[in-house]
N, C-alpha and C positions, 0 to 999 in steps of 0.2 A: 423373817420373809415369811409369805403366806405360803403353805404347802398346799398343793391341790391334788385330790386323788386322781387316779389314771382315768376313771370314768368321767372327769369333768371336762374332757375336751369338747371343742365346738360342735362336733357332730356325733358325740358318743351315742346319744339316744339313737340317731338314725342308724349310723355305720354298724355299731356293735350289734344290731338287731337283723342286719341283712340276710345272713343265712337261712332264716325262716321265711323269706320272702319268695319262695321258688314255689310254693304250693299252688294248685290250679286255681281254687276259688277263693274269692275274697274271705269267706268265713275259716279257711284253712289258713289262709295267710295270718288273719288277726289271731287265730288261736295259737298258731306256732310262735307269733311275736310273744304272746302272753307267757309261752311255757318256756321259751329260751330265756326271757327277763327273769324267771322265777328260778331257773337254773344256775343263773349267774349271781344271784343274790339280790335281785331287783324286786321291790313290790309295784305292782301296776295296779291301778285304780281307774275307773271311768264312770262318767254320769249316765251315758245312754248308748245303745247299740242298736241302729234301726236300719232295716234294709229297704233302700229306694230305688226302686227297680233293679238294674244290674249293678248297683254299688252299696257297699256297706258303709254306713257313716257311723262313727264312733267319736263321741263328744268327750271334752275335758278330761283327757287322758293325762294322769299323773304317773311318772315313773321316779321312784325314790330308791336309795340305797344308802347304807350305813355300813362304817367298818368297825371292828373291835377296838380300835383306838378312840374312837368319839368323832370321826369324822362322817359327813353325809353329804349327799348330792341329792337334787331333786329337779325335774323338768316337767313343765305342763304345757301340753299342746291342746289348743282349744278344738280342732278338730283333725280327724284322720279319715281319709277316704280311699276306699278298696274297690276299684273299677273293674268287672270283668269285661274284658275287650271283646269276648266273643270268637278270639282265635287261639285260645289257650292260654293267654297271658292275662295278667292283673296290674294294673296301674295304681300305684300308690301315691298320693299327693296328702299335703298336709298344710296347716295353716302357714301363712308367710312368715311368720315369726313366732318365737315362744320364750319365756323366761327361764333361767337356769340359775339355781342357788347352790352355792358351795360352802360348807362350814368344815373348818378343822378344829381339832381339840385344842383345848386350853393346855399349854406345857408350861405353865407357870408365869406367862407374861400376858394371859387373856387370850380369849378365842379369836380367831380370824375368820373372816368370810369374804366371798365374792357374790356379787349378783349380776348375771350376764343375760343379754339378749341375743339369741341366735336368730338369724333373718337368712332364709333361702328362698325367695320369692322365684316361682317357676320351677323349683325342684320336683322331678318326676322319677320315680323307682318303678322300672319294669319287671315284672317277675314272670319266669316261664319256666318250662321243663316239668318235672315230676318231683314228688317228694322225696324219690332216690337219687336225684341227679338235678339239684336246683341250680337255676341260672338267671341272673339279673343284671339288669343295666341302670345306672344313674347319671342324670344329667342335670345342671343346675346352671343358668346363667352367671350367678353371684352368689357367694355364701359368705357371711360376715359375723363377727361377733363381737359386741360390744361391752365394755365394762360400765354397768350403770352405778356400782357402789363397791367399793373395797374397805374393809376393816383389818387392822392389824393390832393383836395385842388389845382390842376392845375400842381402839380408836379409829375414827373414821378418817380415811385417806384422801388428800386433795389430788386424786389422780384419774385421769382419762385414757383410756386405751380402745383401739380398734385392730382387728385382725380380718382382713378381706381377701377373699379369692375370687378369681374370675374364671369363667369358661371350663368348670369342673366337668370332668367325665370319668366314669368308673364302670368296670365290670367285673363280675363275680360268678364264679361256677363252684358250687359246693357239692361233693358227692360222697355220700356215706360207703365206707370200705369195710364193712364188718364191724369191728370195735374202733376203728379211726374214722377220720373225715378227711377227704382231699379237698384242697383249696386251691384255686387258681383266680388270680385277680389282677387287675391292671387299673392304672390311674393316670390322669393328666390334668394340668390346670395352665392357663395361660399366664397367670400372674398371681403372686401372694404379698400382701403388705401389712406389715405391722407398724403402728404408731402409738408410743406411750408418752405421756406427758403428765408429771405429777411432783408430789414430795413425799418423803418417807415419813413414818409416824412421829417422829421426834421434830420434824420440820427444819432439820439441819442440812438436808440434802434435797437437791431438786434438779430436774432436768428433763431432756426429752430423748426419745430413742426411735429411730425409725429403720426399718429393714424391709428390703423388697427383693423378690426374686421373679425370673420369668422362665416360662418354658419348662414348668416342672414335669416329670414323668416317672413313673415307677412301675413295679409290678411284683408279686409274690406268688409262689407255689409252695406248698406245704401239705404234709401228712400228719395230721395232728391226732393226738392220743388223749385218753380221758385224764383228769387232772392228777388222780392218785397215781398214774403211771407217771407222769411228768416230774413227780417230786424227787426221782432218782434218773438223772440224765442219763446214765450209762444204761441202765434198764430201758429208758424210752427209745434211746438211739438202736439198742439190740431189738427191740420189738417194733421197729420201722418208722420211728419219729423222723421227719426230715423237715428242712425249710430252706428255701432259696428265695432272696430277695435283692432288688435293685431299685436304685433312685439316682435321678441326675436332675440338673437344672443349667439354666443358662446364666445371663448377666445377674450379678447380685451386687446391691448396693447397700452400705450401712452408714449411720450417722450417728453418733453419741455425743450429747452435749449436757455434761453434768457438772454440778457446782456443790462442793460440800466444805467440811470446814477448812479445808487445805486450800481452797481456791477451786476455778474452774478447770475442767478436764474436756478435752475434745478429741474424738477419734472418728474420722470420715475415709471412705475408700470402697473399694469393690473389687470383685474378680470376675472374669469371663464366664465362668463356668465351673461345674464341678459333678462329681458323681460318687455313690457309694454302694457297695455290695456286701451280702452276707449269705453264707451257705454253711448249713450243718447237716451232717449224715453219719450213719454207724462208722464210716471210714475215716471223713475229714472234718475239719472245720476251716473256713476260708472268710476272710474279713479284707476288704479293701476301701480306701477312700482317697480322692483325688482333687486338686484344685488347679485351675488354669490362670494365668496372667492376673497376679492380684498387686494391688498398690494401696498403700494406706499412710495416712498422714495422723500424727498425734501430736497434741501440745497439751501443757497442763502447768499447774504452778509449781510441782515438784521436778519438772524437766529443766535442766539448766540452759536451755536455749530455746528459742522461738518455738521449734517444732521439729519433729522427726519423721522423715519420709523412708518408708521400706518398700521394697517391690520384689517381686518373683516370677519367673515365667512358668514354673510348674513345681508342685510339692505332691508327694505321694506317700501314702503307708499301705502295706498289704502283708498278709501272711497266710500261709496254707500250711496246715500241719495235721498229722493223723491223731486221732483221739481216742481209739480203742486198744486194747490190749492184742498183741499180735506176735507173731514168730518170724515173720518175713517183714523186709524192708518196705516202708511205704514212702511216697514223695512228701517232701516239704519245701517251702519257699518263704522268703522273707525279703520284703524290699522296703526301703526308706529313702527318700529323696528330697531335696531342695536345690533347685536348678537356677542359677543367675539370680542369686540373691544379691539385693543392692541396697545401701542405707545412705542417708543424706550425708553430705559434707561436712555439716557441724558435728556429728559423732565421730567422723574420722579425725576431724580437726583437735579433738580432746587428747588423742595420743599420738598423732601424725600432724601436727601443724605443718611441718614442712613438705608435705605430701611425697615423703621418700618413698613410701609403699604405693604399689601400684593400686588403682582404684577399681580394677576390672570386676565384673560381677563374679560372685564366689558359688561354688556348687559342692554340694556333698551328696554322693550316692552310693548306696550300699545294697546291692542286688545280688542275692546268693540263692541256690536251690540244693537239694540233694535229698538222700533218702535215710531213713530211721526207722525205728519202732519203738513203742512203748512196751514195757513188761507188764503193765497195769492199766486197769481202765481209769483214765485220768480224771474222767467225770463223775466217777462216782464219789458221792460226799465223804466217804471213808477214806479216800486216798490222801496220803501224805506225802508231800515232795521230800521231806526231811527224812535221812537215814544214811546208813554206811553203804547200801547197795545202790547202785545208780539206777534211777526209774526207766531207763531205756537205752537203747544203743544208737549210735552214729555210725552209718555205713559208708557214706559218701557224701562230700561237700564240693560243689562246684561254684567259682567266682564268675558269675555273668558281667558284673561290672561293679568295680569297687573304685570311686574316683573322689578324691578331695582337691579343690582348686581354689586358692584365696591368695591374695597379696603378691600375685606375678609367679607363684609356684603352683605346681600341679603333681599328683601323685596318682598313678593307674595301677591297678592290678587284676590280672586276669589267670584263670587256670582251675585246677582241681585236684582232689585227692581222695583216695578211699581209705578205709580204716580198717586194722586187724584187732577187733575186740578181743582175740585170744592173747594178743601181745600186750601186756601192761607193765612191762619192765622198761622196754628200750626208751621210753618217753617219760618215765617216772609216774605211772599210774593213769597215764592217757593212752588210749589205744592208737597203736603204732599207724602212723600215716604213710601212704605211697601215692606219689604225684608230684606235679611241677607247678609253682606259681610264678608267673613272670611279673616283675614290678618295673615300672617306668617312672622316671623322676624328672621334671622340667623345673629350672628356674632355682634349685634349692641354694646353689652358692650365692646367687645374686641375693636371695630372700636372707640368707645369713649375713651377708655384707650389710644390707640395709638396717637389719636389728641392730647389728653392732654400732652402726652410725647414728642410731637413734638412741643407744645407751640401753637398749632393752635386753642385750644378749652379751656377758662377758666374753673376753676373747678367750680363755681357757676353755670354756663351754662350747665355743663354737669350733675351736680346734677338736674337741673331742667328737662333736657331731660331724667334723668332715672325715675324721680317722673311721669312725664308723661306716659312713657312705663309702668310704675307700676300701675297707673289708669285704662289704657286700655287694658292691656296685661296679659297674666297670663303665668307661664313656659310652654315651649313645649315638645317635645318628647325627645329631646337631649340636651347637653350643650350649653348654650348661645343661645338658642332658646326661642321664645316668640310668643304666638298666641292669637289672638283676635277675637271674634265674634261680629261684630257690627249689630245690629238689629233696624230696624225701624218699630213700629207699634202702633196703637193707637194713633197716632199723637206724639209719643214720641221717643227719642233716647236711647238704651240700649247698654251697653259694657259688654259682658260676664254676661248677666242677669241683671247687677246693671243699673238702670234709671239714666242716665245723663241729660235729658230734659223731 
């Protein structure tokens, strides 16, 4: 697989250079562009630099970069124009398209390369503000990247690919803050589409891939520090590094049609939308992602029936946790969920051909929060999780929602406990909890009966499960419902008032 350096993205030359476009004159903008390129390891050369009235025109601009492993990147822009607008702003335009070449090092199977064409007719960058507080806006009706040629291991691939974006709009504000740099940015696009068609180097696999997204939007705020400070994240956080970003999109559609030695494989489907977020500062790190209403159909030579169809109404994952050493409890949270998951009848039929089990959509939700703290800076490269001493302390845990629902049965749990970290005896090395957790169970006996009827659960094991539920639970409000109140107090464990430990 061809490995592409991070600087080779479609708009890398344009977007990576944006912070310098806030200077007040065309000459300052161009000089800043070159300075930033040099500081990031790029070599910039050009053929001519001519002032034409209120516009500085630079021709045959070549930006090139290489890495220690032998990879390289270059882009050539025929013309850049920096126009003074007379109102304290500078408009930057460039050739409608420019070529990009990416080479990756030979790792024993031959070198690989990509030749691309980036097109952005109508792209305009408007710079404003001062050198101390740079602000700029970017607009483009369309931006596209076309794969002109690809080689892998020295072999030219029979591959075509395009990536196209419509109605691009972005804004950036860059503000120096002593040794730090503040960044405030936003981004939106009406749509983005990827189309790939081709064969691998050996010619044994071929296929097409299409991916499209609509209504993309995002933003980022950051307080950036020098690279040498960022080498130690714990130090960077304590010196003020922060970042907060978000991204969302509307409808997404995907279609894979691949044929390899095993035969054809197909995947098609989409989701109604999704989002992503990330935040880091000296107190915490937060990460979250979610998808809405997805449905996918898969088929292939290795699938034992015509196709598999899966769907869901919601899926999500998020985490919030402290990251720095502390002596006082800090908030944390964790959520993972898959709601209303469904799968086609062909799959059910493999292990339940008589439709004994309920086919209701399945759900899994684990949503908890609490407080605790680390005894060391876990972002420090020298930090080691291993050791006899726990790296942190858990102070409290709340179950916002814990739910498992499948095959006609459902289990819900809610409640919360606090922990006494000075008592590691009562629960054999675990900090002693105090609190109550309530558990509700629906349909458990019916599910057990069905599993027995299917021959999946032996009678003796079923009896043991029922005895266990009888010990910990009591009848609930409805038929085939059980409830249990688990209480931790005075160093003991109680179920429905009966002491178990």
